[in-house]
C-alpha positions in Angstrom: -20.4 96.5 41.9 -21.3 94.9 38.6 -23.8 92.0 38.4 -21.3 89.3 37.5 -18.6 90.6 40.1 -21.2 90.5 42.7 -22.3 87.0 41.8 -18.7 85.8 41.7 -17.9 87.3 45.2 -21.0 85.5 46.6 -19.9 82.1 45.2 -16.5 82.5 46.5 -17.8 83.6 50.0 -20.0 80.6 50.4 -17.3 78.3 49.0 -14.9 79.8 51.7 -17.3 79.0 54.4 -17.0 75.3 53.6 -13.2 75.4 53.2 -12.9 77.1 56.6 -15.0 74.4 58.1 -12.6 71.8 56.8 -9.3 73.5 57.4 -9.6 75.9 60.3 -10.0 75.0 64.0 -11.1 78.4 65.2 -14.2 79.9 66.8 -17.2 77.8 65.6 -15.2 76.0 62.8 -14.2 72.4 63.6 -11.2 72.2 61.2 -12.4 68.7 60.3 -12.4 67.7 56.6 -14.8 64.9 57.4 -17.3 67.4 58.9 -16.9 69.7 55.9 -17.5 66.9 53.4 -20.5 65.7 55.2 -21.9 69.2 55.3 -21.1 69.6 51.6 -23.0 66.4 50.6 -26.1 67.4 52.3 -25.7 70.9 50.9 -25.6 69.4 47.3 -28.8 67.5 48.0 -30.4 70.5 49.4 -29.3 72.6 46.3 -31.0 69.9 44.0 -34.2 70.3 46.1 -34.0 74.1 45.9 -33.5 73.8 42.1 -36.7 71.8 41.8 -38.8 74.3 43.9 -37.3 77.1 41.9 -38.6 75.6 38.7 -42.2 75.6 40.1 -42.1 79.0 41.9 -39.4 80.9 39.9 -40.5 79.8 36.5 -44.3 79.4 36.9 -45.3 81.0 40.3 -46.7 77.7 41.7 -46.7 77.8 45.5 -46.1 74.2 46.4 -45.6 73.3 50.1 -45.8 69.7 49.7 -42.2 69.1 49.0 -41.9 66.7 51.9 -44.2 64.2 50.1 -42.2 64.1 46.9 -38.9 63.9 48.8 -40.3 60.9 50.8 -41.6 59.2 47.6 -37.9 59.5 46.3 -36.8 57.8 49.5 -39.3 55.0 49.1 -38.0 54.4 45.6 -34.5 53.8 46.9 -35.9 51.0 49.1 -38.0 49.4 46.3 -35.2 49.4 43.8 -32.0 48.9 45.7 -33.0 46.5 48.4 -33.4 42.7 47.8 -36.9 41.1 47.7 -38.2 39.5 50.9 -38.1 35.8 50.6 -41.6 34.4 50.2 -43.2 37.7 50.1 -44.7 37.4 46.7 -46.1 33.9 47.4 -47.6 35.0 50.8 -49.4 37.9 49.5 -47.4 39.9 47.0 -49.5 38.9 44.0 -52.8 39.6 45.9 -51.4 43.2 46.8 -50.7 43.8 43.1 -54.0 42.4 42.0 -55.7 44.7 44.6 -54.0 47.8 43.4 -55.0 47.0 39.8 -58.5 46.5 40.9 -58.6 49.8 42.8 -57.2 51.6 39.7 -59.6 49.9 37.4 -62.5 50.8 39.7 -61.6 54.5 39.4 -61.1 54.3 35.6 -64.3 52.4 35.0 -66.3 54.9 37.1 -64.9 57.8 35.1 -65.8 56.1 31.8 -69.2 55.3 33.0 -69.9 58.8 34.0 -68.6 60.1 30.7 -71.0 57.8 28.8 -74.2 58.3 30.8 -76.3 61.4 30.9 -76.6 63.4 34.0 -79.3 62.2 36.3 -80.3 59.8 39.0 -79.1 56.7 37.0 -75.6 58.1 36.7 -75.4 59.0 40.4 -76.6 55.4 41.3 -74.1 53.8 38.9 -71.3 55.9 40.4 -72.2 54.9 43.9 -72.5 51.1 43.1 -69.2 51.1 41.2 -67.3 53.0 43.8 -68.7 51.2 46.9 -68.6 47.7 45.2 -65.1 48.3 43.9 -63.9 49.6 47.3 -65.0 46.5 49.2 -63.7 44.2 46.6 -60.5 45.9 46.5 -60.1 45.7 50.3 -61.0 42.1 50.4 -58.2 41.3 48.0 -55.6 43.8 49.2 -55.9 43.4 52.9 -55.4 39.6 52.6 -52.2 40.1 50.7 -51.0 42.7 53.2 -51.5 40.4 56.2 -49.5 37.6 54.4 -46.5 39.9 53.7 -46.4 41.5 57.2 -46.5 38.1 58.9 -43.1 37.2 57.4 -40.6 37.7 60.2 -41.9 41.3 61.1 -38.9 41.8 63.5 -36.6 42.0 60.5 -38.8 42.2 57.4 -42.5 42.3 57.3 -42.3 44.1 53.9 -42.3 43.2 50.3 -38.6 44.2 49.7 -37.2 45.6 46.5 -35.9 44.6 43.1 -32.1 43.9 43.9 -31.7 40.1 43.1 -28.2 40.0 44.4 -29.4 37.7 47.2 -27.2 37.8 50.4 -24.6 39.7 48.4 -27.1 42.5 47.5 -24.8 45.3 48.9 -22.3 44.3 46.1 -24.8 45.8 43.7 -24.3 49.4 44.7 -25.1 50.6 41.2 -28.7 49.9 42.0 -28.7 52.8 44.3 -27.9 55.1 41.4 -30.6 53.5 39.4 -33.0 54.3 42.1 -32.3 58.1 42.0 -34.1 58.7 38.6 -36.7 56.2 39.6 -37.4 58.3 42.7 -37.9 61.2 40.3 -40.4 59.1 38.3 -42.3 58.2 41.5 -42.5 61.9 42.5 -43.5 62.9 38.9 -46.4 60.4 38.9 -47.7 61.7 42.2 -47.4 65.2 40.9 -49.4 64.3 37.8 -52.2 63.0 40.0 -52.0 66.1 42.3 -51.7 68.5 39.5 -54.7 67.1 37.7 -56.9 67.8 40.7 -55.3 70.8 42.4 -53.6 73.1 39.8 -56.9 74.7 39.0 -57.0 76.1 42.5 -55.9 79.6 43.5 -52.4 79.9 44.8 -53.3 79.8 48.5 -55.6 76.9 48.1 -53.0 75.1 46.0 -50.6 75.5 48.9 -53.2 74.0 51.3 -53.9 71.1 49.0 -50.2 70.1 48.3 -49.5 70.3 52.1 -52.4 68.0 52.8 -51.4 65.5 50.1 -47.9 65.5 51.3 -49.1 64.5 54.7 -51.2 61.8 53.2 -48.2 60.4 51.3 -46.2 60.5 54.6 -49.0 58.7 56.4 -49.1 55.9 53.9 -45.2 55.5 54.1 -45.5 55.5 58.0 -48.3 53.0 58.3 -48.1 50.6 55.4 -45.6 48.2 56.9 -45.8 45.8 53.8 -44.4 48.6 51.7 -41.7 50.3 53.8 -41.8 48.7 57.2 -43.4 51.9 58.5 -41.9 53.4 61.6 -39.7 50.2 62.0 -37.5 51.7 59.2 -35.5 50.0 56.5 -31.9 49.8 57.2 -28.8 48.4 55.5 -29.5 49.9 52.0 -26.6 49.4 49.4 -24.6 52.3 48.4 -22.7 53.1 45.2 -19.4 53.9 47.0 -17.2 51.3 48.8 -17.7 50.5 52.5 -15.1 51.9 54.9 -14.3 48.5 56.4 -13.6 47.0 52.8 -11.2 49.9 52.2 -9.4 49.4 55.5 -8.9 45.8 54.8 -7.5 46.6 51.2 -3.6 46.5 51.5 -3.3 48.8 48.4 -5.5 51.3 50.0 -3.9 51.3 53.4 -0.5 51.7 51.6 -1.8 54.8 49.6 -3.3 56.2 52.9 0.1 55.9 54.7 1.7 57.7 51.7 -0.8 60.5 52.2 0.0 60.7 55.9 -3.5 59.4 56.9 -4.4 56.4 59.0 -6.7 53.9 57.2 -9.8 54.7 59.2 -9.6 58.5 58.4 -8.6 57.9 54.9 -11.5 55.5 54.2 -14.0 57.9 55.7 -12.8 60.8 53.5 -12.7 58.6 50.4 -16.3 57.5 50.9 -17.5 61.1 51.4 -15.6 62.4 48.4 -17.1 59.7 46.3 -20.6 60.9 47.2 -19.7 64.4 46.7 -18.6 63.6 43.1 -21.7 61.6 42.4 -24.0 64.4 43.8 -22.1 67.1 41.9 -22.5 65.4 38.6 -26.2 65.0 39.2 -26.5 68.7 40.2 -24.5 70.0 37.2 -26.6 68.0 34.9 -29.9 69.2 36.4 -28.6 72.7 36.5 -27.6 72.6 32.8 -31.0 71.2 31.8 -32.8 73.8 33.9 -30.8 76.6 32.2 -31.5 75.2 28.9 -35.1 75.2 29.6 -35.1 78.7 31.0 -33.5 80.2 27.9 -35.7 78.3 25.4 -39.0 79.4 24.0 -40.7 77.1 26.5 -39.0 78.9 29.4 -39.9 82.3 28.1 -43.5 81.2 27.8 -43.5 79.9 31.3 -42.2 83.2 32.6 -44.9 85.1 30.6 -47.6 82.8 32.1 -46.0 83.5 35.6 -46.1 87.3 35.1 -49.6 87.5 33.6 -51.8 84.5 33.0 -54.6 86.4 31.5 -52.4 87.9 28.8 -50.9 84.4 28.1 -54.3 82.9 27.8 -55.3 85.6 25.4 -52.1 84.7 23.3 -53.5 81.1 23.1 -51.4 79.4 25.7 -52.8 76.5 27.7 -52.0 77.8 31.1 -53.1 74.7 33.1 -51.4 72.3 30.9 -48.0 74.3 31.2 -48.4 74.5 35.0 -48.8 70.8 35.1 -45.6 70.3 33.1 -43.5 72.5 35.4 -45.1 71.0 38.6 -44.2 67.5 37.4 -40.7 68.5 36.5 -39.9 70.3 39.8 -41.5 67.5 41.8 -39.4 64.8 39.9 -36.2 66.8 40.9 -37.3 66.8 44.5 -37.9 63.0 44.2 -34.3 62.5 43.0 -32.9 64.3 45.9 -35.1 62.3 48.3 -33.6 59.1 46.9 -30.1 60.5 47.2 -30.7 61.4 50.8 -31.9 57.8 51.7 -29.0 56.4 50.0 -26.4 58.5 51.8 -28.1 57.8 55.2 -28.3 54.0 54.3 -31.9 53.8 55.8 -35.4 55.0 55.2 -36.7 56.6 58.4 -40.3 58.1 57.7 -40.5 59.9 61.1 -37.5 62.2 60.0 -39.7 63.8 57.3 -40.6 67.0 59.0 -42.1 70.1 57.2 -39.4 72.3 59.0 -36.6 70.5 57.2 -38.1 69.5 53.9 -40.4 72.4 53.1 -39.7 75.6 55.2 -35.9 75.3 54.8 -36.0 74.6 51.1 -38.2 77.6 50.6 -35.8 79.7 52.6 -33.0 78.6 50.2 -35.0 79.6 47.2 -36.0 83.0 48.6 -32.6 83.9 49.9 -30.7 82.6 46.8 -33.0 84.4 44.4 -36.3 82.9 43.0 -36.3 82.7 39.1 -32.5 82.2 38.9 -31.3 78.6 39.0 -27.8 79.6 40.1 -29.3 81.7 42.9 -31.3 78.7 44.1 -28.2 76.5 44.1 -26.3 79.3 46.0 -29.1 79.6 48.5 -29.1 75.9 49.1 -25.3 75.9 49.9 -25.5 79.1 52.1 -28.7 78.2 54.1 -27.5 74.6 54.7 -24.2 76.0 56.1 -26.2 78.3 58.4 -28.5 75.5 59.4 -25.6 73.3 60.6 -23.3 76.0 62.0 -25.6 78.3 63.9 -26.2 75.7 66.8 -22.4 75.7 67.7 -22.6 79.6 67.3 -25.5 79.6 69.8 -23.5 77.4 72.2 -20.5 79.8 71.9 -22.7 82.8 72.7 -24.1 81.0 75.7 -20.5 80.3 76.9 -19.4 83.9 76.5 -22.5 85.5 78.1 -22.5 83.1 81.1 -18.8 83.0 81.8 -18.2 83.3 85.5 -21.8 82.7 86.4 -23.0 79.9 88.7 -24.5 77.1 86.6 -27.6 77.2 88.7 -28.2 80.9 87.9 -31.5 81.5 86.0 -29.7 83.3 83.2 -27.1 80.5 82.9 -29.9 77.9 82.7 -31.8 79.8 80.1 -28.7 80.4 78.0 -27.7 76.7 78.1 -30.9 76.0 76.0 -30.1 78.8 73.5 -28.2 76.6 71.0 -31.2 74.5 70.5 -33.4 77.4 69.3 -30.6 79.1 67.4 -31.6 77.5 64.1 -35.1 78.9 64.0 -34.0 82.3 65.1 -31.4 82.5 62.6 -33.6 81.5 59.6 -36.0 84.1 60.6 -33.5 86.8 60.9 -31.9 85.8 57.5 -35.4 85.9 55.9 -36.1 89.4 57.4 -32.7 90.8 56.3 -32.9 89.4 52.8 -36.5 90.6 52.3 -35.7 94.0 53.6 -32.4 94.7 51.8 -32.5 92.3 48.8 -36.2 91.3 48.3 -35.3 89.5 45.1 -32.6 87.4 46.7 -28.9 87.5 46.7 -28.5 86.4 43.2 -31.8 87.7 41.5 -33.2 86.8 38.2 -32.1 89.1 35.4 
């Protein structure tokens, strides 16, 4: 089978799985268009994350296991951009918080400049200690007072600084702010990636993985514990969205009339309409990012990145700045993950820091890239769709296997009790089996790099 024909078959096969979920009520398929569209939307977001990781690993060989941190920063951007500001937060402590952050950054910059100007020795060490310690206590004195003021504002409902949506009580009418938050989420993640890259990209690949994982946990700890910023574990709910609300559609006589002409009741039609709207928006972003990634791959810059990936020593001998190029690709890949993180919070309608688990936002994305084919942008996208379908559908498959194997047994039978728990563990088992099969029979992925 030719390379093009094989790829076409794989794409049609994966597309058929989603079509079956939406049209066929048989075996593990629900036959629900609503379920299929929901699965499709999260598959689109997962494919965008996989594309970002593929830039880092497939183009440059950077082993980043801190994906969760960049996704969480994208989610934070969705809150800070699309939510309205908390009334009185700036007066209560917002300006002190901003001043404290500026002072903290100034302390670091001043310390770096002083160390660069002074000769090595005891005087430089003392100056460094004085600047850092003094700056830290001054920063905390200013910053902590502002935080206390913000968190004291109706903590049951707010207790955070809010966002930049100035729509007031009608802030949900400004749904376009949610779309603005998506690229801003990419900027947040890119800024964090720059800081991480400047400190960690000189490490060997295994140490880089440990560093990125640790920094991702630090980012998540900040989002969980800094209530003034994101309400922490109390969550931020009610985010505006770029598509209409179902209740508004159901109260629209024109829409209900069209729904009746389609043979649908208003509730079903409004749900499908909203999910299709999300699908179109996510698809536009995915196509745009895929096009840009392909252009980069086929450019001289892309060929240079692959040369660095394959042999850093030879690339350095040709005069290439390997560390600078690694920093570029690390920032770009992380920015794409940040965009996907903002999309996910928008479709969920809330920021829930406790849901950011490495299993979902790191391991699963890596499985998508490996199964699809690292180094191939289309392979990463295909892996995103296929692995997400498996992630969702293998649990009902496990329940079906449990029902078949325990048919006729007493529910108190030890085997029946064990099998009743089988569905909950089916996802991990399936991901492991899929990884083993792909690495054994197609180690370069289903759609490998040419």
